[in-house]
N, C-alpha and C positions, 0 to 999 in steps of 0.2 A: 637497175633496169626497170623501166615502166611499161605499162600497156597503154597504148594510144590509140584513139579512133580519129582518123582523118576524113573529113567530108568536103570534098572538092569536085565541082563538075567539069572542071579544066584539068584533062588527063596530064599535061605537061607539068602543070604546077604541081598535081598530087603525087606525080613520081617524084619531082625534085624534093619535097618536103618529105616523103617517106625515105628518100636516100639519105638526107641530112640526118634524121632521126635514128635510123637504123645504124648509122656509123657510130652513134652514141650509144650503142648496144640497146636501144629500146624495141620493144615489140610493137609493130605498127599493122593496124587494120585499116584498110583503105575503102572509102565508099564514095560513090559519085551522086548520090541522091539522098534526101532527106529520109524516104521512106526506107531505103536500104540500111541507112544508119540506125533508124528507130528498131529494125529487127535485130541488128547487132547489139543494141542497147538492152533488148529485152532478153537475151540469151547470154550475156556475159558481162562482167563488170570492167571498167575502165578507170585508169588513174586520171587521164585527161582526155577532153575532146576539143578538136579544133575543127569548126565548121565555117563553110563559106556562107555568105548573107544571101547572094541572088542565086537561087536554084529553081529549075522548073519543079512543078508539083510543090511539095512541102519547103517552104524557104527556111533560111537560117534562124530567123527570129521565131518560127513556130517550133522549130526543132530544139532550139534554145530553151524556149518556155518549157516543152514537155520533159527534155532531159533533165532540167535544173529541178522541177517537181520530183521527178522520179529518183535523182541522185543529188539531193542537194549539197553534199560534200564534194562533189567531182568538179574541179575548175574546167570552165569552159572558155575558149578563146576565139573570138569573132574574125574573120578574115573576109575582106571585100575590097574591091576595086571603088566602091562608091562611098567613100568615108566622109562623114559629115559629123559635126560636133552632135547634133540631135540624135542621129543613129547610134553614136557610141554611147551617149547618155541612156538611151531607150534600152540598149543591150545591156548595160550595167544594171538597170533597174530591174530587168528581167533574169539577172543572176550571173551574167558573164563576168568573168575575172578581168580579162583585158580585151583589147581591141586592136587589130593589125590591118593596115591598108596596104592593098597591092599597088604597084610592085613594091615588095619589101626587101630590105637589105638582109642578107643571110645572118649576120651577128645580131641584128635586131630580133629576127625570127627567133633564134636559138635563146637569146636572153628571155624574151617572153614565156617560151616553153620552160626554161629552167625557173623562173620565178613562179610560174603557175605549179609546177610540180612540187616546189618547195612550200608554197602556200597549202597545196592538197596534204601534203605530208603533216603539217602543222596541225590541220583539222582533224586528221586521223589520230595523230598522237593526243590531241585533246580528248576525242571520242572515247579512247581506251581509258581514260581517267575518269570518267563520269562517275564511277563508283565512290570516289575519293571527293567528299563534300568540300575539300580545299581547293579543288583543282580549278585553275583559272589560265586565261591567256595573258601573255604580256607582250605587248606591242610598243617598242621603244619605251616611254615612260607611262603608257597607260596599261591600268589593270582591268581585266574584264572577266568577271565570273557569272554576272547576269547575262540572261539571253539578250536582253537590250543592248548591252555594252559589247557582247561579242559580235553582234550585227554591225555596230559602229566600227569596230576593228576590221571586219570583212570588208565593208565599205570603204574604209581607209586604202586597204590594200588593191581594191579594184580601181579607184579613182586616182591614186597617187602617180601613177605613170603618164596620166593624161596633162595636159596643159591648161584645161579649162578651169574657169573660176569655181570656187567652192563657197556655200553660205553654211556656216555653223550656227546654229541657234541653241539657246538654253538658258537657265537661270544663271545669275552672277555665282561664279565659283563652281560651276557644274563641270568644268574640265575642258572649255572650249579651246584655251591655249595649248593643252596637251593634245588635242586632236590636230590642230594646226601644225604643230611640231612634228608630229607622226607622219602627216601627210608630206611634209617636206622631206624628212629623213628617209621615207621609202620611196621618194620619186627620184627621177633623173637628174633634178637639180641638187641632190643632196650635198655635193662638193661646192655649190654656189652658196652666195649670201643668204641669209635669213634675217628678216626684221620684221618686228610686230610693234605697231604703233596704236595707242588707245585715242580715238578721236576726242574724248572728254578731257584728255590731259592738256589740250590747248583751247585758248579762248577761240570763238568762232572766228573772229577777224585774223586770226592767225594760222589756223589750221590749214587752209587750203594752200597757202604760200609754203607752209613747212611740208606738205605732202608733195606738192608738184613743182616748187621752185619758183623763180620769176626771172624775166627776161631784162636786159638793159633798159633803163628807163622807167622801169616800174617803180612808181615812189621815187624817183629821182636816182635809182640804183645806176652806178657806173657799168656795171658789168653783170653777165649772166650769173644766176645762183642755181646750182643743181639741188632738187628736192630730195625727200627721203626715199620716195619710190623709185627715183631714177638712180639712187646710190645702190641698189640691189639688183641691177641688170645681170641677167643670167640666173637669177635666184628665185626666192618667194618672198612677197610682201604680204603681210597680214594687218588688215584694217579692223582694228578691234571697235565695237560699238559703232557700227557703220551709219545707224540711224541719226547718229549726231553731226554726220558730214553735211554742210550746206549744199543747197540746191546747185549752186554754181560748181562746186566742187564734185557733185554727182554728174554734172554734165562733163566735166574733164575725165572722169573715171570710166564713164560710158564711152567715150570717145577712145579711150586707151583700150578698153575690152573688145570694142568692134573693129577697130582699125590696127591696134598694136602701135598707135602713135600718142605721145604725150605733149601737151600743149602746157608751157609753163604760164603763170600768171603774167598778164601785161605783154604776151608775145602771140604772134600768130604762126610762129614757127612750129612745125610738125616733127617731133623728134622719135624716129623709130625706136621702140623699146621692148626688148625681150625679157619679159617678167610675169611670173604667176601670181595672181592676185587671189588672195583667201580672205573673205570677209566674215566677221562674227558679229553676234547681235544678241542682246538679252531682252530686246523690245519685240513686239509684235509689228513685223515689217509690213504685213499686209494691212493692218489697221493705219500704218503710217502713210501708206500708198493712199487708202481711202481718205484720209484726212488732208491729203495733198502736201504732206512734208517729205515724201519720198518718191522719186520717179518711177513709174510703173515699168518703163521699159529697162531700166537699170536693174530693178527687182527681178523681172522676167530672166534678164541674162544672169545675175548671180545665182538664181534658185534653180537653174538647171541641175546642179548637183547640190541637193539639199542634205545636211547631215544634222539631225535633231537630237539633243541629248537631254535624256530624262533626268530629273533631280535626284539626288542620293536617295532620298526617302523612298523613291519608287522602284529602286533597285539596290534593295538592302543586301542582296547576295555579294555586292562589291565591297561593301564596308570592312569587313575583317580581313580580306585578302589586301585591301588597299593599306589598312593600317599595319599589317605584318610586314608588307614589302617597304613601307616607309621606315619601320623600326630597322629592317635589314640594311637599307641604304644608309641610314644615319649611323650605323654601328663602325667603329673603327675596323681595320682588317685584323683578322684573326681574334676579334674580341668574342666573348661568349654572347650568343644572340639573346636579346631581351624577349621575354615571353609575356603573352597576354593572358591573364587568368580567365577562367570561363565566366565568373561575375563580369568582367571587364566587356569581354565580347557580347554578352547578353545586354549589358547597357548601351553599348555602342550600336547595337542592332535596334534597340528600343527608341533611341533618341531621334528627333525629326528632322535634324540637319538643315535648319534654315540657311545656313552658309554654305552647304554642299561639301564637295571635296576640298575645296579651300579652308573650310572650317575644320575639317577632319584633320588636314594636315597640321594646322595650328594646335590642335587638341593633342595629337600624338607628340608634338615638341614640347608642349606643357607637361604632359604626363612622363616623358623622358627626364626632364629635368627633375620632375618631383619624385621619381623613382630612384634616381641617382645610381643606375647600373643595376639595380634589383629588378625582379619581376614586377610588370606593371600590375596593381590592384585598383580596385574601385576607388580607394582614397586618394589615389593619385590624379583621379579626374576632376575637372571643373565642376562645381556645384550644379552647374546648369544642365550637365548630363546626369548627374546621379539622383538629383531631387525631383519631387513632384511626379514620381512613377517613371523616372527615366526618359522624361520627354514624351511621355505616351499620351500627353493630351490633356493631363491634368491642369487644374487652373493655376495661373502664375499670378492672379490678380489679388491685390491687397483689398481689405474690406471697404477702404475709401473708394477704389477703382470700381468695385460691384455696387456701391451705392450711386455713383455718379452714372452708372449704366442704366438705371432704372428708368423705364419708360422709353427707351430707344430700341430700334430695331437692331439685329445683330450686326448687320452691314454698317449702319451708322455707329454703333458702338466701336466697332473695330476701327472705322475710319477716324474716330476721336482719339482713341488709344495710339494709333499709328502717329497722329499729329502731336500728341503729347511727347511720345518717344522721340521724334525726329527733333522737336524742339530742344529737349534735354541733350541730345547728342550735339546739335548746333552750338548750344551754350558752352558745353565742354571743349568745343574747338573753337571758340571765340568767333563764331559766325563764319567760319571757313567751310564753305558748302562742299569743295573738293574733298577735304579731310573727312567732313561728316559723313559723305556719301561712301566713301572707302570704309569707314567704320560700319556702316550698314549695309555693306556689301551690295551697293546699287551704283548706278552710274550717276553721275552729277546732273545729267540732263533729266533722269528719273525723279530725282529728289527733287528738282526744281519743278516739275510738274506736279508732284504731290503737294508742295506747299502752297497756301493760299496766296493770293497776288500781293498782299501787304508783307508777306514773309521773303518774298523773292526779290 
């Protein structure tokens, strides 16, 4: 049984909701104004608040803002007959758990309440474990011990039930794919198809056709061809590194997001398509807009719900829980858990993680192989983690490197060293820019922009 506060100015709707929830053995407090609800909140605690948006006096947004500041762990559901995407997003930013439009279906209403209460219980359970330094949240395959990552998980739970696009940003390897997977898994589309495609995986002249398909007659085609986006109807499509999408492809994507219609290449036919789009980027999309490489109207529509991931070096509380979870997942059933020694945890937390979570995953696999079933020790870690102060910022430069940097500004010297490093990796991959970019944990487009014209 939970204690619920219902705030609704329409008496008939208020009575209906109260009756439905009381039948589930919940204790319900009813209120018809924001001011009355504020008094209830001041005098007692609740497990959930559901509030109307449009009310005389204090409206739902003001009540939401005040309630969330006073009780940040209490889930809040917004209810309104004036539903728009912008209003829903604004409510989510102010702290709402979810958003329900009137008239609502009873099963839809009950499902929202159930999910909100489950979320609230998860937050409470986490709060009771704060004295345990190893306490963390686990959402699908995401591990969150740091405040920043816990906020990301909270945002995922809030936006997952919506069909609005989401823009995930962060450095390469920071976990953008994991966030996209979690959004899909927590959404109403979780039983539908899920597909993630990296724009840098295709040449520019092939990317648009692969994503959107083509119609009969396009470059001599005899029949229509379904694109990758169309193949996940009813599900979720993730466009990784969206900054690499050509402007013509951006136009097609904008049309899909605005009208729900897809246009294949070489065709004027509008195909209705039910698909949720999630975009991710390791580039600065605002800068790409300023440079004229990305449509401002598409950026505005994608960034209605932004989720920004901090690099792993800025959320060090996540490092050891992620490593321990990876070890547990990799172990055979009933096997003795592989432990991390204190020295290993110290070294992992001291390292700077230029490759972020992806690099951590690779290092844990490396250490597991080296440990061969035994407790992982510092000797099982790669030298780049254990040497030079464990990545604490000590110099990694040879005497030759130091001599070559004399007379240069720090910025110029680092640019020179970066170019040398990229040239070495390109040489090892035989000039294959895509393979080199993968080794350096950047996109191919980023590598090309960093190389001088004669090298591209």
